[in-house]
C-alpha positions, 0 to 999 in steps of 0.5 A: 740664424744667418749669423750662426751659420757663417759661424758654424762656417768659419769654424769648419774651414778654421778647422779643415786648415788646422787639418792641413786639408786647406792651404792657401789656395783656397784662400786666394779661392775665396777672394776671388767670391763677390756679392754678384757670385756669393757660391762662387767658392761652392761651385769652384768646390763643386766641379773639383769633387765631381771631376776628381770623383770622374777621374779617380773612376777612370783610373780604376777602371784602367786598372782593373783591365788585364792588361794595363794602360799605364800611358792613360794612367799616368794621363789620369793621374796628370789629370788629376795631380792637376785638378789640384794644384 
């Protein structure tokens, strides 16, 4: 059962690399994971997604204003860009 899930995960990751959804930064992140913290990569990915969702929500609010403050928009775009590096 565990081996099947591991193979399934490996296939999914390989497909995501092939589609360009993952890059070398993901491999570097995987290298930081160890037996003492087996959920490290999953936790980092979840934090990335949650923070990205929050920032996109803030961008949507700013862009929905009658008078858009592009300085604030720029700040949120920078945050989103910084999180993706």
